[in-house]
Each structure stands twice: as structure tokens, then as C-alpha cells.
DRENDO-1510 file (C-alpha; in Angstrom, 1 decimal, always signed):
<recs>
REC; n; res; u; v; w
REC; 1; UNK; -295.6; -187.3; +100.5 .
REC; 2; UNK; -294.0; -188.7; +103.7 .
REC; 3; UNK; -295.7; -192.1; +103.1 .
REC; 4; UNK; -294.3; -192.1; +99.6 .
REC; 5; UNK; -290.8; -191.4; +100.8 .
REC; 6; UNK; -291.0; -194.2; +103.3 .
REC; 7; UNK; -292.3; -196.6; +100.7 .
REC; 8; UNK; -289.4; -195.6; +98.4 .
REC; 9; UNK; -286.9; -196.2; +101.1 .
REC; 10; UNK; -288.4; -199.7; +101.7 .
REC; 11; UNK; -288.3; -200.5; +98.0 .
REC; 12; UNK; -284.7; -199.4; +97.8 .
REC; 13; UNK; -283.7; -201.5; +100.8 .
REC; 14; UNK; -285.5; -204.6; +99.3 .
REC; 15; UNK; -283.8; -204.1; +96.0 .
REC; 16; UNK; -280.4; -203.7; +97.6 .
REC; 17; UNK; -281.0; -206.9; +99.6 .
REC; 18; UNK; -282.1; -208.9; +96.5 .
REC; 19; UNK; -279.1; -207.6; +94.6 .
REC; 20; UNK; -276.7; -208.6; +97.3 .
REC; 21; UNK; -278.3; -212.0; +97.5 .
REC; 22; UNK; -278.0; -212.5; +93.8 .
REC; 23; UNK; -274.4; -211.4; +93.6 .
REC; 24; UNK; -273.5; -213.7; +96.5 .
REC; 25; UNK; -275.3; -216.6; +95.0 .
REC; 26; UNK; -273.6; -216.2; +91.6 .
REC; 27; UNK; -270.3; -215.9; +93.4 .
REC; 28; UNK; -270.9; -219.3; +95.1 .
REC; 29; UNK; -271.7; -220.7; +91.7 .
REC; 30; UNK; -268.3; -219.6; +90.4 .
REC; 31; UNK; -269.4; -216.5; +88.5 .
REC; 32; UNK; -266.5; -214.2; +89.4 .
REC; 33; UNK; -265.8; -212.4; +86.2 .
REC; 34; UNK; -266.1; -208.7; +86.6 .
REC; 35; UNK; -266.7; -206.4; +83.6 .
REC; 36; UNK; -266.3; -202.7; +83.2 .
REC; 37; UNK; -268.7; -201.1; +80.7 .
REC; 38; UNK; -267.3; -197.7; +79.9 .
REC; 39; UNK; -269.4; -194.7; +78.8 .
REC; 40; UNK; -268.2; -191.6; +77.0 .
REC; 41; UNK; -267.0; -188.9; +79.4 .
REC; 42; UNK; -266.1; -185.2; +79.0 .
REC; 43; UNK; -264.4; -182.4; +80.7 .
REC; 44; UNK; -262.0; -179.5; +80.6 .
REC; 45; UNK; -258.2; -179.4; +80.3 .
REC; 46; UNK; -258.1; -179.4; +84.2 .
REC; 47; UNK; -260.7; -182.2; +85.1 .
REC; 48; UNK; -262.9; -184.7; +83.4 .
REC; 49; UNK; -265.9; -186.8; +84.2 .
REC; 50; UNK; -265.2; -190.5; +83.8 .
REC; 51; UNK; -268.3; -192.7; +83.6 .
REC; 52; UNK; -268.7; -196.4; +83.5 .
REC; 53; UNK; -270.7; -199.3; +85.1 .
REC; 54; UNK; -269.4; -202.4; +86.8 .
REC; 55; UNK; -271.3; -205.6; +86.2 .
REC; 56; UNK; -270.8; -209.4; +86.8 .
REC; 57; UNK; -270.5; -212.2; +84.3 .
REC; 58; UNK; -270.9; -210.5; +81.0 .
REC; 59; UNK; -268.8; -209.8; +78.0 .
REC; 60; UNK; -267.4; -206.3; +77.6 .
REC; 61; UNK; -269.2; -204.4; +74.9 .
REC; 62; UNK; -267.2; -203.5; +71.9 .
REC; 63; UNK; -266.3; -199.8; +71.4 .
REC; 64; UNK; -268.2; -198.2; +68.5 .
REC; 65; UNK; -266.3; -198.4; +65.2 .
REC; 66; UNK; -264.8; -195.1; +64.0 .
REC; 67; UNK; -266.2; -196.1; +60.6 .
REC; 68; UNK; -269.3; -198.2; +59.8 .
REC; 69; UNK; -268.5; -201.9; +59.5 .
REC; 70; UNK; -270.8; -204.2; +57.4 .
REC; 71; UNK; -272.2; -207.0; +59.5 .
REC; 72; UNK; -274.5; -210.0; +58.7 .
REC; 73; UNK; -278.2; -209.1; +59.2 .
REC; 74; UNK; -279.3; -210.7; +62.6 .
REC; 75; UNK; -282.6; -212.5; +63.0 .
REC; 76; UNK; -285.4; -210.9; +65.0 .
REC; 77; UNK; -284.8; -213.5; +67.8 .
REC; 78; UNK; -281.1; -212.6; +68.0 .
REC; 79; UNK; -282.0; -208.9; +68.0 .
REC; 80; UNK; -284.5; -209.5; +70.9 .
REC; 81; UNK; -281.9; -211.5; +72.8 .
REC; 82; UNK; -279.3; -208.8; +72.4 .
REC; 83; UNK; -281.8; -206.1; +73.4 .
REC; 84; UNK; -282.9; -207.9; +76.5 .
REC; 85; UNK; -279.3; -208.7; +77.5 .
REC; 86; UNK; -278.6; -205.0; +77.9 .
REC; 87; UNK; -281.1; -204.9; +80.7 .
REC; 88; UNK; -280.6; -208.3; +82.3 .
REC; 89; UNK; -277.3; -207.4; +84.0 .
REC; 90; UNK; -276.0; -208.1; +87.5 .
REC; 91; UNK; -274.5; -204.9; +88.8 .
REC; 92; UNK; -271.8; -204.9; +91.5 .
REC; 93; UNK; -272.9; -202.3; +94.0 .
REC; 94; UNK; -270.2; -200.2; +95.7 .
REC; 95; UNK; -267.4; -202.1; +93.9 .
REC; 96; UNK; -263.9; -200.6; +94.4 .
REC; 97; UNK; -262.6; -198.9; +91.3 .
REC; 98; UNK; -259.7; -196.9; +90.2 .
REC; 99; UNK; -259.4; -194.4; +87.3 .
REC; 100; UNK; -255.9; -194.2; +85.9 .
REC; 101; UNK; -254.9; -191.2; +83.8 .
REC; 102; UNK; -252.3; -188.6; +83.2 .
REC; 103; UNK; -252.8; -187.2; +86.7 .
REC; 104; UNK; -252.2; -190.5; +88.3 .
REC; 105; UNK; -254.6; -193.0; +90.0 .
REC; 106; UNK; -257.9; -191.9; +91.5 .
REC; 107; UNK; -259.7; -194.4; +93.8 .
REC; 108; UNK; -263.5; -194.5; +94.0 .
REC; 109; UNK; -266.4; -196.8; +94.5 .
REC; 110; UNK; -269.4; -197.6; +92.3 .
REC; 111; UNK; -272.8; -196.6; +93.6 .
REC; 112; UNK; -275.6; -199.0; +94.6 .
REC; 113; UNK; -276.4; -199.7; +90.9 .
REC; 114; UNK; -272.8; -200.2; +89.9 .
REC; 115; UNK; -272.4; -196.8; +88.2 .
REC; 116; UNK; -269.2; -194.8; +88.3 .
REC; 117; UNK; -269.1; -191.0; +87.8 .
REC; 118; UNK; -265.7; -189.8; +88.9 .
REC; 119; UNK; -264.3; -186.3; +88.5 .
REC; 120; UNK; -260.7; -186.8; +87.8 .
REC; 121; UNK; -258.0; -184.1; +87.9 .
REC; 122; UNK; -256.0; -184.0; +84.6 .
REC; 123; UNK; -254.0; -180.8; +84.7 .
REC; 124; UNK; -252.9; -179.6; +81.2 .
REC; 125; UNK; -254.7; -182.3; +79.2 .
REC; 126; UNK; -254.9; -181.1; +75.6 .
REC; 127; UNK; -258.3; -180.5; +74.0 .
REC; 128; UNK; -259.6; -183.5; +72.0 .
REC; 129; UNK; -260.3; -187.2; +72.5 .
REC; 130; UNK; -258.4; -189.2; +75.1 .
REC; 131; UNK; -258.7; -192.5; +76.9 .
REC; 132; UNK; -258.4; -193.1; +80.6 .
REC; 133; UNK; -258.4; -196.5; +82.2 .
REC; 134; UNK; -261.1; -197.7; +84.6 .
REC; 135; UNK; -260.1; -200.7; +86.7 .
REC; 136; UNK; -262.5; -202.7; +89.1 .
REC; 137; UNK; -261.7; -205.4; +91.6 .
REC; 138; UNK; -264.2; -207.8; +93.1 .
REC; 139; UNK; -263.3; -210.9; +95.2 .
REC; 140; UNK; -259.8; -211.0; +93.9 .
REC; 141; UNK; -260.8; -210.6; +90.2 .
REC; 142; UNK; -259.8; -207.5; +88.3 .
REC; 143; UNK; -261.0; -206.1; +85.0 .
REC; 144; UNK; -260.2; -202.8; +83.3 .
REC; 145; UNK; -261.4; -201.0; +80.2 .
REC; 146; UNK; -260.5; -197.8; +78.3 .
REC; 147; UNK; -263.0; -195.0; +79.0 .
REC; 148; UNK; -263.1; -192.3; +76.2 .
REC; 149; UNK; -263.3; -188.7; +77.3 .
REC; 150; UNK; -263.7; -185.5; +75.3 .
REC; 151; UNK; -261.7; -182.6; +76.6 .
REC; 152; UNK; -263.5; -179.5; +75.4 .
REC; 153; UNK; -261.4; -176.8; +73.9 .
REC; 154; UNK; -261.9; -173.6; +76.0 .
REC; 155; UNK; -261.7; -171.7; +72.7 .
REC; 156; UNK; -264.6; -173.5; +71.1 .
REC; 157; UNK; -267.2; -171.0; +69.9 .
REC; 158; UNK; -270.1; -173.0; +71.3 .
REC; 159; UNK; -271.3; -176.5; +72.1 .
REC; 160; UNK; -274.2; -178.3; +70.5 .
REC; 161; UNK; -276.5; -179.8; +73.2 .
REC; 162; UNK; -279.1; -182.1; +71.6 .
REC; 163; UNK; -281.9; -184.3; +72.7 .
REC; 164; UNK; -281.8; -187.8; +71.1 .
REC; 165; UNK; -285.2; -189.3; +71.1 .
REC; 166; UNK; -287.3; -188.1; +68.2 .
REC; 167; UNK; -284.7; -185.3; +67.6 .
REC; 168; UNK; -282.0; -187.2; +65.9 .
REC; 169; UNK; -283.4; -190.8; +65.9 .
REC; 170; UNK; -287.0; -191.9; +65.5 .
REC; 171; UNK; -287.9; -193.7; +68.8 .
REC; 172; UNK; -291.6; -193.1; +69.5 .
REC; 173; UNK; -290.6; -192.1; +73.1 .
REC; 174; UNK; -294.1; -190.7; +73.7 .
REC; 175; UNK; -295.8; -193.8; +72.2 .
REC; 176; UNK; -295.3; -196.7; +74.5 .
REC; 177; UNK; -295.8; -199.7; +72.2 .
REC; 178; UNK; -293.8; -198.2; +69.4 .
REC; 179; UNK; -291.0; -197.4; +71.8 .
REC; 180; UNK; -290.9; -201.1; +73.0 .
REC; 181; UNK; -290.9; -202.4; +69.4 .
REC; 182; UNK; -288.1; -200.1; +68.3 .
REC; 183; UNK; -286.0; -200.7; +71.4 .
REC; 184; UNK; -286.3; -204.5; +71.6 .
REC; 185; UNK; -286.9; -205.6; +68.0 .
REC; 186; UNK; -285.2; -203.2; +65.7 .
REC; 187; UNK; -281.5; -203.7; +64.8 .
REC; 188; UNK; -279.5; -200.5; +65.2 .
REC; 189; UNK; -278.6; -200.5; +61.5 .
REC; 190; UNK; -282.3; -200.3; +60.7 .
REC; 191; UNK; -283.0; -197.3; +63.0 .
REC; 192; UNK; -283.8; -194.2; +61.1 .
REC; 193; UNK; -282.3; -190.7; +61.7 .
REC; 194; UNK; -284.5; -187.7; +61.1 .
REC; 195; UNK; -283.9; -186.4; +57.5 .
REC; 196; UNK; -280.9; -184.1; +57.3 .
REC; 197; UNK; -280.1; -184.2; +61.0 .
REC; 198; UNK; -276.7; -185.9; +60.5 .
REC; 199; UNK; -275.7; -183.4; +57.9 .
REC; 200; UNK; -276.9; -180.5; +60.1 .
REC; 201; UNK; -275.0; -181.7; +63.1 .
REC; 202; UNK; -271.8; -182.2; +61.1 .
REC; 203; UNK; -272.1; -178.7; +59.7 .
REC; 204; UNK; -272.6; -177.2; +63.2 .
REC; 205; UNK; -269.7; -179.3; +64.6 .
REC; 206; UNK; -267.3; -178.0; +62.0 .
REC; 207; UNK; -267.5; -174.5; +63.4 .
REC; 208; UNK; -264.2; -174.3; +65.3 .
REC; 209; UNK; -264.2; -177.8; +66.8 .
REC; 210; UNK; -267.7; -177.5; +68.3 .
REC; 211; UNK; -268.3; -180.3; +70.8 .
REC; 212; UNK; -271.6; -182.2; +70.7 .
REC; 213; UNK; -273.5; -183.4; +73.8 .
REC; 214; UNK; -276.3; -185.9; +73.4 .
REC; 215; UNK; -279.0; -185.8; +76.1 .
REC; 216; UNK; -281.6; -188.5; +76.6 .
REC; 217; UNK; -284.0; -190.0; +79.1 .
REC; 218; UNK; -283.0; -193.4; +77.7 .
REC; 219; UNK; -281.4; -195.7; +80.2 .
REC; 220; UNK; -277.6; -196.2; +80.4 .
REC; 221; UNK; -278.3; -199.8; +79.2 .
REC; 222; UNK; -278.7; -198.4; +75.7 .
REC; 223; UNK; -275.4; -196.4; +75.7 .
REC; 224; UNK; -273.6; -198.8; +73.3 .
REC; 225; UNK; -276.6; -199.0; +71.0 .
REC; 226; UNK; -276.9; -195.2; +70.7 .
REC; 227; UNK; -273.2; -194.8; +70.4 .
REC; 228; UNK; -273.1; -197.2; +67.5 .
REC; 229; UNK; -276.1; -195.5; +65.9 .
REC; 230; UNK; -274.2; -192.1; +66.0 .
REC; 231; UNK; -271.3; -193.7; +64.3 .
REC; 232; UNK; -273.3; -195.6; +61.7 .
REC; 233; UNK; -275.3; -192.6; +60.7 .
REC; 234; UNK; -272.5; -190.2; +60.5 .
REC; 235; UNK; -273.3; -187.9; +63.5 .
REC; 236; UNK; -270.4; -186.2; +65.2 .
REC; 237; UNK; -269.0; -188.2; +68.1 .
REC; 238; UNK; -269.8; -186.8; +71.5 .
REC; 239; UNK; -270.7; -187.7; +75.1 .
REC; 240; UNK; -274.0; -189.4; +75.7 .
REC; 241; UNK; -275.7; -188.2; +78.9 .
REC; 242; UNK; -278.4; -190.8; +79.8 .
REC; 243; UNK; -280.2; -191.8; +83.0 .
REC; 244; UNK; -280.9; -194.8; +85.2 .
REC; 245; UNK; -284.2; -196.6; +85.1 .
REC; 246; UNK; -285.5; -198.2; +88.2 .
REC; 247; UNK; -285.9; -197.2; +91.9 .
REC; 248; UNK; -283.6; -194.5; +93.1 .
REC; 249; UNK; -283.5; -191.5; +95.3 .
REC; 250; UNK; -285.2; -189.4; +92.7 .
REC; 251; UNK; -288.3; -191.7; +92.4 .
REC; 252; UNK; -289.6; -195.2; +91.7 .
REC; 253; UNK; -288.9; -195.4; +88.0 .
REC; 254; UNK; -286.5; -192.7; +86.8 .
REC; 255; UNK; -285.7; -189.1; +87.3 .
REC; 256; UNK; -288.1; -186.7; +85.5 .
REC; 257; UNK; -287.1; -185.6; +82.1 .
REC; 258; UNK; -287.2; -181.9; +83.1 .
REC; 259; UNK; -285.0; -182.4; +86.1 .
REC; 260; UNK; -282.6; -184.7; +84.3 .
REC; 261; UNK; -282.0; -182.5; +81.3 .
REC; 262; UNK; -281.9; -179.2; +83.1 .
REC; 263; UNK; -279.4; -180.6; +85.6 .
REC; 264; UNK; -277.1; -181.9; +82.8 .
REC; 265; UNK; -277.2; -178.7; +80.8 .
REC; 266; UNK; -276.4; -176.7; +84.0 .
REC; 267; UNK; -273.5; -179.1; +84.6 .
REC; 268; UNK; -272.1; -178.5; +81.1 .
REC; 269; UNK; -272.4; -174.8; +81.6 .
REC; 270; UNK; -270.7; -175.1; +85.0 .
REC; 271; UNK; -267.9; -177.3; +83.7 .
REC; 272; UNK; -267.1; -175.0; +80.9 .
REC; 273; UNK; -267.6; -171.4; +82.1 .
REC; 274; UNK; -266.7; -169.7; +78.9 .
REC; 275; UNK; -268.7; -172.0; +76.6 .
REC; 276; UNK; -271.9; -170.9; +74.8 .
REC; 277; UNK; -274.5; -173.5; +73.8 .
REC; 278; UNK; -277.0; -174.2; +71.0 .
REC; 279; UNK; -279.9; -176.3; +72.3 .
REC; 280; UNK; -281.8; -178.7; +69.9 .
REC; 281; UNK; -284.8; -180.8; +70.9 .
REC; 282; UNK; -288.4; -181.6; +70.0 .
REC; 283; UNK; -291.9; -180.9; +71.1 .
REC; 284; UNK; -292.7; -184.5; +72.1 .
REC; 285; UNK; -291.6; -184.2; +75.7 .
REC; 286; UNK; -290.8; -181.0; +77.6 .
REC; 287; UNK; -287.7; -179.8; +75.6 .
REC; 288; UNK; -289.3; -176.4; +74.8 .
REC; 289; UNK; -290.0; -175.6; +78.4 .
REC; 290; UNK; -286.6; -177.0; +79.6 .
REC; 291; UNK; -284.6; -175.1; +77.0 .
REC; 292; UNK; -286.6; -171.9; +77.6 .
REC; 293; UNK; -285.9; -172.1; +81.3 .
REC; 294; UNK; -282.2; -172.5; +80.6 .
REC; 295; UNK; -282.2; -169.5; +78.1 .
REC; 296; UNK; -284.0; -167.4; +80.7 .
REC; 297; UNK; -281.5; -168.3; +83.5 .
REC; 298; UNK; -278.4; -167.9; +81.3 .
REC; 299; UNK; -279.3; -165.7; +78.3 .
REC; 300; UNK; -275.6; -164.7; +77.8 .
REC; 301; UNK; -274.7; -168.4; +77.4 .
REC; 302; UNK; -277.4; -169.6; +74.9 .
REC; 303; UNK; -276.8; -168.8; +71.3 .
REC; 304; UNK; -280.0; -170.3; +69.9 .
REC; 305; UNK; -282.8; -172.8; +70.7 .
REC; 306; UNK; -284.3; -175.1; +68.1 .
REC; 307; UNK; -287.2; -177.5; +68.7 .
REC; 308; UNK; -288.6; -179.8; +66.1 .
REC; 309; UNK; -292.3; -180.3; +65.8 .
REC; 310; UNK; -293.0; -184.0; +66.3 .
REC; 311; UNK; -295.3; -185.9; +64.0 .
REC; 312; UNK; -298.9; -185.7; +65.1 .
REC; 313; UNK; -298.4; -182.6; +67.3 .
REC; 314; UNK; -301.8; -181.1; +68.3 .
REC; 315; UNK; -302.7; -177.6; +67.3 .
REC; 316; UNK; -302.9; -176.6; +70.9 .
REC; 317; UNK; -299.4; -177.8; +71.7 .
REC; 318; UNK; -298.0; -176.2; +68.5 .
REC; 319; UNK; -299.6; -172.9; +69.5 .
REC; 320; UNK; -298.2; -173.3; +73.0 .
REC; 321; UNK; -294.6; -173.9; +71.8 .
REC; 322; UNK; -294.8; -171.0; +69.3 .
REC; 323; UNK; -295.9; -168.6; +72.0 .
REC; 324; UNK; -293.1; -169.8; +74.3 .
REC; 325; UNK; -290.6; -169.4; +71.4 .
REC; 326; UNK; -291.8; -165.9; +70.8 .
REC; 327; UNK; -291.4; -164.9; +74.4 .
REC; 328; UNK; -287.8; -166.3; +74.6 .
REC; 329; UNK; -286.9; -164.6; +71.3 .
REC; 330; UNK; -288.3; -161.3; +72.5 .
REC; 331; UNK; -286.1; -161.6; +75.6 .
REC; 332; UNK; -283.0; -161.8; +73.4 .
REC; 333; UNK; -282.3; -165.6; +72.7 .
REC; 334; UNK; -283.4; -166.8; +69.3 .
REC; 335; UNK; -285.9; -169.7; +69.7 .
REC; 336; UNK; -287.5; -171.4; +66.7 .
REC; 337; UNK; -290.1; -174.2; +66.4 .
REC; 338; UNK; -289.3; -175.9; +63.1 .
REC; 339; UNK; -290.5; -178.8; +60.9 .
REC; 340; UNK; -287.2; -179.9; +59.4 .
REC; 341; UNK; -283.4; -179.7; +59.5 .
REC; 342; UNK; -283.3; -177.2; +56.6 .
REC; 343; UNK; -285.0; -174.5; +58.6 .
REC; 344; UNK; -282.5; -174.9; +61.5 .
REC; 345; UNK; -279.6; -174.8; +59.0 .
REC; 346; UNK; -280.9; -171.6; +57.4 .
REC; 347; UNK; -281.4; -169.8; +60.6 .
REC; 348; UNK; -278.1; -171.0; +62.1 .
REC; 349; UNK; -276.3; -169.8; +59.0 .
REC; 350; UNK; -278.0; -166.4; +59.3 .
REC; 351; UNK; -276.6; -165.8; +62.8 .
REC; 352; UNK; -273.1; -167.2; +62.0 .
REC; 353; UNK; -273.4; -170.6; +63.6 .
REC; 354; UNK; -272.5; -172.5; +60.5 .
REC; 355; UNK; -271.1; -171.9; +57.0 .
REC; 356; UNK; -273.9; -170.8; +54.6 .
REC; 357; UNK; -272.4; -173.2; +52.0 .
REC; 358; UNK; -273.4; -176.1; +54.2 .
REC; 359; UNK; -277.1; -175.4; +54.0 .
REC; 360; UNK; -277.4; -176.9; +50.5 .
REC; 361; UNK; -276.2; -180.3; +51.8 .
REC; 362; UNK; -278.7; -180.2; +54.7 .
REC; 363; UNK; -281.5; -179.3; +52.3 .
REC; 364; UNK; -280.6; -182.1; +49.9 .
REC; 365; UNK; -280.6; -184.7; +52.7 .
REC; 366; UNK; -283.8; -183.2; +54.0 .
REC; 367; UNK; -285.5; -184.0; +50.6 .
REC; 368; UNK; -285.6; -180.4; +49.5 .
</recs>
């Protein structure tokens, strides 16, 4: 364990040195343009999380369109170039930034990977969608971008907290080669949502302004792609809570899925003390175990847990998840393992989470 920790520190030091060298070399070659890539943030009427990344020498990514916009179909080569371009970025470590909003100007610095996660005071900001400005300065060059944030209504009946991979979008996250093919070679407009999932989420989100949080172990590099998918396929807009891939204090590649998702769900519960949650995931990773742990820790905050059975699930894994669901349900939090969106809609309607009239639309989209 100690040797591994020492090795990790050496790897991080080498990566930091290489990054500093690359940034310095590009600066000598005249690459001075700094770009702010904003992510979707969230918060309460008192304070909000503003997230972004500062990189060098790239074009700002367009914000997702509020309505789907027809585009010419790109070639496979163009799709591959665009996909690789999301990962081949030059981050500006510890770059000075400022977040400008209703509460004034908040100064901060990006982390070693160029990421910004700033908690900004915004006293009295009304529930709903807002934009704050993130400005970054590097070697006399300044860039800024609007960062969208969702202020959650304290009166919202609950929040929908959903996994992304193989829960709303087919990714093959547990199948390596398929994941690479979908990530690098499949245009976002060709990516397939699970049947009935968009209709289900819209029905759940209509219940008193329900906010939707999307969790994923996908890297932040895919934030714009996933945000556009959500728009194109008619899912409710909401914060995307992703992770960083690569060496970091949590490990050599990325933070473990269990730690990542449990930490973020706890953060949502902590940021919004009066808010209940409905948790939706799948059996492909550890969503059942993660959600069961949250339901056990905070049974008074979790309204229901739904996990989709993924394609090809083994009989042993199915039995394991069913047994876990039975234990959680017996303890007082409804937990179901399901095969489709219709079953979630039916159960959610039976416990008052959505309008029973919406079940028919979910069933129709589900092929029923």
C-alpha cells in the first residue's frame, strides 16, 4: 500500500512536470488562447456549485441547443476526429479564475487538471435556470464563458438522481470494445436511449418541478456530448456529474464508481437538506449496492430505488440484486429490479411519484 502511494505521487509529479513543459512550449510557439469549457452546475437559493475547465488553444464548445437542430451527417473520420479531440486537450493547471454572479465576483484557481469547482454565494437567487460567468486569465489573455446552473426549488417534492451509462443511453460500459466503438465512432445523433426512458423521466420531472441529476463514471471530456444527447432525445435538462480519468489522488486511472456515486449523492442530499430523492440505475456496475447503501443511511430521504437489469445479466447476479432489493424494501424504502421503463412508471404512479395518466405514454414508447 505504501509503495503504491509513493508510486502514485511520482506519477503525479511526472505528469505535472510534463504538463508544465507542454504549456510552456506552446506558449513559446504563440499558443496563448485560453478557453473556458463550462459544465452544468447546481445549487440552492443561497449557494451554487459552478463547474468548468480551463484549457489552451481550442475552440469553445457550443452550448446544447434547447431544441434539436438538424445537421449534416458527419463521416466516420470526422466523428473519430471530434471524439479524439475531446481528450487531446492541453489543460491550464492552477489558472486564476473568477466567477461573476449576482453575489459579486468570486476568485479561485483551477486545480492541477484545469478543473474548477467553486461554491459561490448567491443569496436569494430564484429557483430555476441561471447563468453565471466564468473568466480565466493566462499570460495576459482572458476568456470567459457563461456557466449554466440549476437552482433547486426547496419546495420540490423530490429529485430524480439517475445513472447514465446503460440506464438512459446504451454505452456498453461493462464491455470494453463496445464502449470504445460507441464513444469514438458513433455520432451523438445515432446513440440510442433505452426505450421509454425519456418519456419516463419527463413524467417524473413534471411532478412539481422535479430536478434531475445525471451521474456517470464517464470523463468530463464527454460532458458536451452527453448534454447534447439529453437535448436531442428529449430528456429533462439537468446537471451532469461526471469524473476525471487519469492519475489523481484517488488512484492511477479514476475514482472508483462506488466512491464517486456515493459521494455525489451525499453531496446532493447535503446541499438540499429538505429534498427527497428517487434513485435510478442499472445492474451493470454497482448501482444496486450503491443505492442500497444510500437508502440504508438515509431512509427518510429516499422515496424509491429502481435498477434496470442489463442485457446478458447472469442468473447469479439477478438473484443477488433481487435479494438486495427485497432487504431494502423490507427496511422501508421501495427498491425494484426491473426490465423496462413501464414497470418503473407503474410503480412510481402507485406511490404518487408521477401522474398515472403518464404511464400510457411510457408504455407506448417502451413498445408495449
